[in-house]
Each structure stands twice: as C-alpha cells, then as structure tokens.
C-alpha positions in Angstrom: 119.0 26.3 199.7 116.0 24.4 199.3 114.1 22.8 201.6 111.3 20.2 200.8 109.0 17.9 201.8 105.9 16.0 202.8 103.2 15.0 205.0 99.9 13.9 205.3 96.6 14.7 207.9 94.3 13.1 207.8 91.6 16.0 207.0 90.7 16.0 203.1 92.0 19.3 201.4 88.9 21.2 201.0 88.9 21.5 205.1 92.9 20.8 205.1 92.9 24.9 202.9 90.5 26.4 204.7 92.9 25.7 208.1 96.2 27.2 206.1 94.7 30.4 206.2 94.0 30.6 209.6 96.7 33.0 211.6 94.9 31.7 214.8 95.0 28.1 214.4 99.2 27.7 212.6 100.8 30.5 215.0 99.8 27.0 217.4 101.5 24.5 215.2 104.1 26.7 214.1 107.3 26.5 216.2 108.9 29.8 217.0 105.8 31.8 216.1 104.9 35.1 218.6 102.2 36.0 216.1 100.6 35.9 213.1 98.5 38.6 211.5 96.1 39.0 208.3 96.9 42.3 207.3 94.7 41.3 204.3 93.3 38.2 202.2 97.3 38.4 200.7 98.8 39.2 202.9 99.8 38.4 206.3 102.7 39.1 209.6 105.0 37.1 211.4 106.9 37.5 214.8 109.5 34.1 215.3 111.6 33.2 217.5 114.3 31.0 216.1 117.6 29.1 217.0 120.6 27.5 215.5 123.5 26.5 217.4 123.5 29.0 220.3 121.9 31.6 218.3 118.5 33.2 218.7 116.9 35.7 216.1 113.4 36.7 216.8 112.8 37.7 213.5 109.8 40.8 211.6 108.2 38.3 208.0 106.0 39.8 205.3 104.6 37.0 203.1 103.0 37.7 200.5 100.5 35.1 198.6 100.8 35.2 194.2 99.1 32.7 193.6 96.1 30.6 195.2 94.3 28.0 193.6 91.9 25.2 195.4 95.0 22.9 196.0 98.3 25.2 195.7 99.5 27.7 196.8 102.6 30.0 195.7 104.2 32.7 198.4 106.9 35.1 198.4 108.3 35.8 202.2 110.8 38.2 203.0 112.0 38.5 206.5 114.5 40.2 208.6 116.1 40.5 211.8 116.7 43.7 214.3 119.1 46.2 213.2 119.8 44.1 209.7 121.7 42.1 211.2 119.3 38.3 209.3 117.9 39.3 206.1 115.6 36.1 204.7 113.5 35.7 201.3 111.8 32.9 200.2 109.7 31.6 197.1 107.4 29.3 198.7 104.8 26.0 197.1 102.4 24.3 198.6 100.9 21.2 196.8 98.2 19.6 197.8 96.8 16.0 196.6 94.2 13.9 197.9 94.2 10.1 199.7 93.1 7.8 201.2 94.1 8.4 204.3 93.0 12.5 204.0 95.5 14.9 202.1 98.8 15.0 200.8 100.3 18.2 201.5 104.2 18.7 199.6 105.9 22.4 199.3 109.5 23.4 198.6 110.9 26.3 199.3 113.2 27.7 197.5 115.1 30.1 201.3 118.0 32.9 201.1 119.7 33.5 203.7 121.6 36.6 204.6 124.4 37.9 207.0 124.5 36.5 210.8 122.5 33.4 211.1 123.5 33.1 207.3 126.4 32.1 207.9 126.1 28.2 208.9 126.7 25.7 207.0 123.7 24.6 203.8 123.3 21.2 206.3 123.0 21.7 210.0 120.5 24.8 208.2 119.0 22.1 206.2 118.5 19.3 208.6 117.6 22.0 211.1 114.5 22.9 209.3 113.2 18.9 208.4 113.3 18.6 212.4 111.3 21.8 212.8 108.7 20.5 210.1 108.6 17.4 211.7 107.6 18.8 214.3 104.9 21.1 212.6 102.8 18.6 210.9 102.8 16.5 214.3 101.6 20.0 215.6 99.4 20.3 212.7 97.9 16.8 212.6 96.4 17.5 216.5 94.9 20.1 215.5 93.3 19.1 213.0 91.9 16.1 214.7 90.7 18.5 217.7 89.0 20.8 214.6 87.9 17.7 212.6 84.1 16.9 213.0 83.5 21.3 213.1 85.8 21.1 209.8 84.0 18.0 208.1 80.5 19.9 208.8 81.3 23.6 208.4 82.4 21.4 204.3 79.8 20.5 203.8 76.8 22.8 205.3 78.7 26.3 204.8 80.5 28.1 202.0 84.3 28.2 202.5 85.7 31.0 205.0 87.5 33.8 203.6 91.1 32.8 203.4 93.0 35.3 205.7 95.5 33.5 208.1 99.2 33.1 207.4 99.7 29.4 205.4 102.1 26.1 206.9 104.3 26.6 204.0 104.9 30.0 206.0 105.6 28.0 208.6 108.4 25.0 206.9 110.3 28.8 205.7 109.8 29.8 209.0 111.7 26.0 210.1 114.3 27.0 207.5 115.5 29.9 209.8 116.4 26.9 212.4 113.7 28.4 215.1 111.7 26.3 217.6 109.1 27.5 220.3 107.9 25.2 223.2 105.9 26.0 225.5 107.6 25.5 228.2 109.6 28.9 227.5 112.9 27.3 226.3 114.2 27.6 223.0 115.9 24.8 221.0 
C-alpha cells in the first residue's frame, strides 16, 4: 500500500533536516509514540500504540536509514506487535524542497501490514494514515514554531548536530498502521 503526501513548514530545509533526526521532538509530534530512541546515527527503535476500528495494538519498531543526503532520506522500517499478531514493513522516502514559505516536505511509504491489522480494508487504513499524517504535520509545525529562533541561530552559528534521532517519515509509517495517541489518554 502506497502512502504519500506533502506539507509545508516554515523552517528552512537545513534546520528541518536536523529536527527530523531529533528523537525527542519527533516523539512529541508522533501520535501514539510511547518511546523513541536512537541506537546509533542510522538505527532507531520506537514503541508505538495504534488503533484502527476498535482494535488497539502496540508495536516494537526498528528503523534503518539506508540513504541520507542534504534534503533526502530513505529508510526501511520493520515492526511487530507482541506475539506476532501483526507485522509491518515499509520503505520510506522523504524529500525536502525549499519554497518561499519555508520547506515543502514530501513523503512516500510503501507499506505492508500483515496479521490482524492487515485484515482491514486498504481504504480504511489509508484514510486513517492520512488523518494521522495531517496531525503529525500540525504538531511538527507547532514545535518548529517554538524552536524557530534557536533553530535559525544554530543553522548560522554552529555546525549541524549529529543526526541521531528518528525521522518523521518513520512517524508517517506508524500512521499507516492507524495509530493515534493524545495526551488526555484516549485512543482513537
């Protein structure tokens, strides 16, 4: 199943690329993310809770960055629900393009979901993924607005921070699973 889309944020591409690898920031933007950690510069682990049509699942996810450039990232994602009830695999691509208002983020994920969550209709899963993608984009824009001045200074005054965090495209992949989490503790 192909999940793709795009959104625009006000940050410049260089600053946004650094933030995409900030695990703490991405975890705060990703609906359903319980934890997110960098294992090294190109490998990440996340625990995500997802819900789709009343079925809730908790996934242990592994992300491997396989290609990285100034404005492009490609990664593979694999995850499973406890007891192998559901499995997810994805090939994810993210491209950043400078636009007058900041950066256009384009993403595409080829996703395969098997097991109990894989039984849901493709249309239902894509619709849920799209809604979660929009929520992530809004959360990211809000967080970047809070960091705008420090991010701009960091881009002009110091070298880029090491990329040790999970990319947002991983987040998009998780959305494909239909996960949503809000701070009130309700799932939907």
